[in-house]
C-alpha positions in Angstrom: -17.5 7.8 5.9 -16.0 10.8 4.1 -17.0 11.9 0.6 -15.6 9.8 -2.2 -15.1 6.8 0.2 -17.3 4.0 -1.1 -14.8 1.1 -1.4 -13.6 -1.6 0.9 -11.4 -4.4 -0.4 -10.7 -6.3 2.8 -13.7 -7.4 4.9 -14.5 -9.7 7.8 -17.9 -11.2 7.3 -19.6 -14.1 9.0 -16.4 -15.3 10.6 -14.6 -15.3 7.2 -12.0 -13.2 5.6 -13.4 -11.7 2.3 -11.1 -10.1 -0.3 -11.9 -8.3 -3.4 -9.8 -10.1 -6.1 -7.8 -7.3 -7.6 -6.3 -9.5 -10.3 -9.6 -9.4 -12.3 -10.5 -5.7 -11.8 -12.0 -3.7 -13.5 -13.6 -6.3 -15.8 -15.0 -8.3 -12.9 -15.8 -7.7 -9.2 -15.1 -11.0 -7.5 -14.9 -11.5 -3.8 -13.0 -14.5 -2.4 -13.8 -16.1 0.9 -10.7 -17.4 2.8 -10.8 -19.8 5.7 -7.1 -20.5 6.4 -3.9 -18.7 7.1 -2.3 -20.7 4.2 -4.9 -19.4 1.8 -4.4 -15.9 3.1 -0.7 -16.0 2.5 -1.3 -17.3 -1.0 -3.7 -14.5 -1.7 -1.1 -11.9 -0.6 1.6 -13.6 -2.7 -0.5 -13.9 -5.8 -1.7 -10.3 -5.7 -5.3 -10.9 -4.8 -4.7 -8.2 -2.3 -1.8 -5.7 -2.6 -0.7 -2.4 -1.1 1.4 -2.4 2.1 -1.4 -1.4 4.5 -3.9 -3.8 3.0 -1.4 -6.6 3.2 -0.8 -5.9 6.9 -4.5 -5.9 7.6 -5.1 -9.1 5.7 -2.2 -10.8 7.5 -3.8 -9.8 10.8 -7.0 -11.5 9.8 -5.0 -14.5 8.6 -3.7 -14.9 12.2 -7.3 -15.0 13.4 -8.0 -17.8 10.9 -4.8 -19.7 12.1 -5.8 -19.3 15.8 -9.3 -20.6 15.1 -8.0 -23.7 13.4 -5.4 -24.4 16.0 -7.8 -23.9 18.9 -10.3 -26.3 17.3 -7.7 -29.0 16.7 -5.1 -28.5 19.5 -6.7 -26.4 22.3 -3.9 -27.2 24.7 -1.1 -26.2 22.4 -2.6 -23.7 20.0 0.1 -21.1 20.5 2.8 -23.6 19.3 0.6 -24.8 16.5 0.2 -21.3 14.9 3.9 -20.5 14.8 4.2 -22.1 11.4 1.3 -19.9 10.1 3.1 -16.8 11.3 6.1 -17.9 9.3 4.0 -18.6 6.2 2.3 -15.2 6.4 5.6 -13.4 6.9 7.1 -15.0 3.9 4.3 -14.0 1.5 5.8 -10.6 0.5 9.3 -9.4 1.7 9.3 -5.6 1.1 6.1 -4.3 2.7 7.0 -3.6 6.3 3.3 -3.2 7.3 3.1 -7.0 7.0 5.7 -7.6 9.7 4.3 -4.8 11.8 0.8 -6.3 11.8 2.1 -9.8 12.6 4.1 -8.4 15.5 1.0 -6.7 16.8 -0.9 -9.9 16.7 1.9 -12.0 18.2 2.2 -9.6 21.1 -1.4 -10.5 22.1 -0.7 -14.2 22.5 0.8 -14.3 26.0 -2.1 -12.5 27.5 -4.8 -14.8 26.2 -6.7 -17.6 28.0 -9.4 -19.8 26.6 -10.6 -19.4 23.1 -8.1 -16.9 21.5 -10.3 -16.0 18.5 -12.5 -13.1 20.0 -9.5 -11.2 21.3 -7.4 -11.7 18.2 -10.3 -10.7 16.0 -10.8 -7.5 18.0 -7.1 -6.7 17.6 -7.2 -7.3 13.8 -10.3 -5.0 13.6 -8.5 -2.3 15.6 -5.6 -2.5 13.1 -8.1 -2.2 10.3 -10.1 0.7 11.7 -6.9 2.6 12.8 -5.7 2.4 9.2 -8.9 4.0 7.9 -8.7 6.8 10.5 -5.0 7.4 9.7 -5.8 7.7 6.0 -8.5 10.3 6.7 -5.9 12.3 8.7 -3.3 11.9 6.0 -5.8 13.1 3.4 -6.4 16.3 5.4 -2.7 17.0 6.0 -1.6 16.2 2.4 -4.4 18.2 0.9 -3.4 21.2 2.9 -0.1 21.3 1.1 -1.7 21.6 -2.4 -2.6 24.9 -3.9 -6.0 25.5 -5.7 -5.9 24.6 -9.4 -3.2 22.0 -9.1 -2.6 19.1 -11.4 -1.4 15.9 -9.6 0.1 12.7 -10.9 0.0 9.4 -9.0 1.7 6.0 -9.5 0.5 2.5 -8.9 -2.6 2.2 -6.6 -2.7 3.7 -3.2 -6.4 4.0 -2.6 -9.1 1.9 -0.8 -7.9 -1.1 -2.7 -4.4 -0.8 -1.2 -5.5 0.0 2.4 -8.2 -0.5 4.9 -10.2 2.2 3.2 -9.9 5.7 1.6 -6.2 5.4 0.8 -2.8 7.0 1.4 -1.7 9.0 -1.6 -5.1 8.5 -3.2 -6.7 9.6 0.1 -4.8 12.9 -0.3 -6.1 13.2 -3.8 -9.6 12.4 -2.6 -9.4 15.1 0.1 -7.9 17.6 -2.3 -10.6 16.9 -4.8 -13.3 17.3 -2.2 -11.8 20.7 -1.2 -12.0 21.9 -4.8 -8.2 22.1 -5.2 -7.5 19.9 -8.2 -7.7 20.8 -11.8 -6.7 17.4 -13.1 -5.7 13.9 -11.8 -3.2 11.9 -13.9 -2.4 8.2 -13.2 0.5 6.2 -14.5 -0.7 2.8 -16.0 2.0 1.1 -13.8 3.5 -1.9 -15.6 3.6 -4.8 -15.4 0.5 -5.4 -13.2 -1.2 -2.2 -14.6 -2.4 -1.1 -11.1 -2.8 2.4 -12.3 -4.9 1.5 -15.3 -6.9 -1.3 -13.7 -7.2 -0.1 -10.1 -6.5 3.6 -9.6 -8.5 4.6 -12.6 -11.3 2.3 -11.6 -11.4 3.7 -8.0 -11.5 7.3 -9.2 -14.2 6.6 -11.8 -16.3 4.9 -9.0 -16.1 8.1 -7.0 -16.7 10.3 -10.0 -13.3 11.9 -9.9 -12.0 12.6 -13.4 -8.8 10.8 -14.2 -6.5 10.8 -17.2 -4.3 7.7 -17.7 -0.8 7.9 -19.1 2.0 5.4 -19.7 5.0 5.9 -17.4 7.1 7.1 -20.3 4.8 10.1 -20.7 5.3 11.5 -17.2 8.3 13.6 -17.9 6.7 15.2 -21.0 3.6 15.9 -19.0 5.7 17.7 -16.3 7.6 19.7 -19.0 4.2 21.0 -20.3 3.5 22.3 -16.8 0.5 20.1 -16.3 1.7 18.6 -12.9 2.3 20.5 -9.7 2.6 17.5 -7.4 3.5 13.9 -7.7 1.8 12.0 -4.9 2.7 8.4 -4.2 2.5 5.9 -1.3 5.2 3.7 0.2 5.9 0.1 1.1 8.7 0.9 3.4 10.3 4.2 4.7 13.7 4.1 6.5 14.9 6.2 9.4 16.4 8.8 7.1 13.4 9.2 4.9 14.4 7.0 2.0 11.3 5.3 0.4 10.7 2.0 -1.2 7.7 2.0 -3.5 6.4 0.5 -6.7 9.0 0.3 -9.4 9.0 3.5 -11.4 8.7 5.8 -8.3 12.4 6.7 -8.4 12.2 7.8 -12.1 9.2 10.0 -11.2 11.1 11.6 -8.4 14.1 12.3 -10.6 11.9 13.8 -13.3 9.9 15.9 -10.8 13.1 17.4 -9.3 14.4 18.4 -12.7 11.1 20.0 -13.7 10.5 21.8 -10.3 7.5 19.6 -9.5 6.8 18.8 -5.8 7.0 15.2 -4.7 4.9 13.9 -1.8 4.9 10.4 -0.1 1.8 9.6 1.9 2.1 6.6 4.2 1.1 5.6 7.8 3.6 5.3 10.6 3.4 1.6 10.3 5.3 1.9 7.0 8.3 3.4 8.7 11.1 0.9 9.5 13.1 2.7 12.2 15.5 -0.2 12.4 16.9 0.6 8.9 19.2 3.7 8.6 18.7 4.1 4.9 17.1 2.7 1.8 20.1 0.6 0.7 19.1 -1.9 3.4 15.6 -2.4 2.1 15.0 -5.9 0.6 13.6 -5.4 -2.9 11.3 -8.2 -4.1 12.0 -9.5 -7.6 9.1 -11.2 -9.2 8.6 -13.7 -12.0 10.1 -12.4 -15.4 7.0 -13.8 -17.1 5.0 -10.8 -15.7 7.1 -8.7 -18.2 7.5 -11.1 -21.0 3.7 -11.7 -21.3 0.4 -10.0 -20.6 -2.8 -11.7 -19.8 -1.3 -15.1 -20.8 -0.3 -13.7 -24.2 3.4 -13.6 -25.0 4.7 -10.1 -25.8 8.5 -10.5 -26.1 10.7 -12.2 -28.6 11.3 -15.8 -27.8 14.6 -16.2 -26.0 14.5 -12.7 -24.4 15.0 -12.5 -20.6 13.6 -9.9 -18.2 14.5 -8.2 -14.9 11.4 -7.7 -12.8 11.9 -5.8 -9.5 8.6 -5.0 -7.9 9.9 -1.9 -6.1 12.7 0.7 -6.3 14.2 3.1 -3.7 13.8 6.8 -3.8 16.3 8.8 -1.7 15.0 11.3 0.8 16.8 14.1 -1.0 14.3 13.9 -3.9 11.2 14.0 -1.6 9.6 17.3 -0.6 7.1 15.9 2.0 6.4 12.7 3.8 2.8 12.8 5.1 1.8 10.5 8.0 -1.1 10.5 10.4 1.1 12.0 13.0 2.3 15.0 10.9 4.2 16.1 7.9 8.0 15.8 7.4 9.1 18.4 4.9 12.5 17.8 3.2 13.0 14.6 5.1 16.4 13.6 6.5 17.6 11.7 9.6 17.1 14.6 11.9 13.6 15.6 10.8 12.5 11.9 10.8 13.8 11.6 14.3 11.6 14.5 15.4 8.6 12.7 13.9 9.6 9.5 15.9 9.8 11.6 19.1 6.2 12.7 18.6 4.9 9.2 18.3 
């Protein structure tokens, strides 16, 4: 493990999928043990686990659980039996492309298997998991190399060990930059309505003894105007072939404010987040969640009775507002269709 790398939110222990329940952090640290693909899909849908890479890894382990149940009950037709589980897992979150990437990886194993499929599928899921951690280490190094000493950085949502197999994407860059002595200050948006920045990012950084200052999203532009931020560093749930990025709602506003104030904007995401089949961000499906998430907080009503709410979980940031996309295969500066194509040619 690298310095400041103490957390794992997705675990495989004693033939069981174990998830750190991120809905109750930071007040409680509760681990849930899941035994079925249906329970895994429900955990993804209900935000027990979140973050595109972590969702993909969790779904891969969900396939292992599905295969075990199907092999035990229908050893002669287990491949047919688990097709419904693949569909259930795929339907759990529509925006994060890592989910579908991981399911495709697991599905590709099926034709080659004979006998009990669980050992081979578990090995594949564990390879996906370990590869994500190694990719995050590499992105941390590449992203940190872009940051000058004495910089202030702002991040949005949670992109750390809780959102990945470990270490993190954007938060991995921040961890590496902090370890290199490059950062003067780390700021985190609170990230409404699920408060991932306040509950999760701040908690992760405190756990690793990295000082963090929390702000409301509405304070970000003022913070930039004061000259406190040199880089905005975020993750991604899907990147298209031209470099457009879907990420947690509020990312687009940060990119607009950063461009106006001359602040650099970095996206850190693994190659599995890039959807080469989509030419631009207008084709990305944007998940809309229950309006109750905005109208209430912790079960307590916040809004006037009768008010309605619009609750998109993500927004799209055009490539023209992004200074660098950092992947484990390299950095794309000023992304566009041509520069992203060069990245694809390298992989």
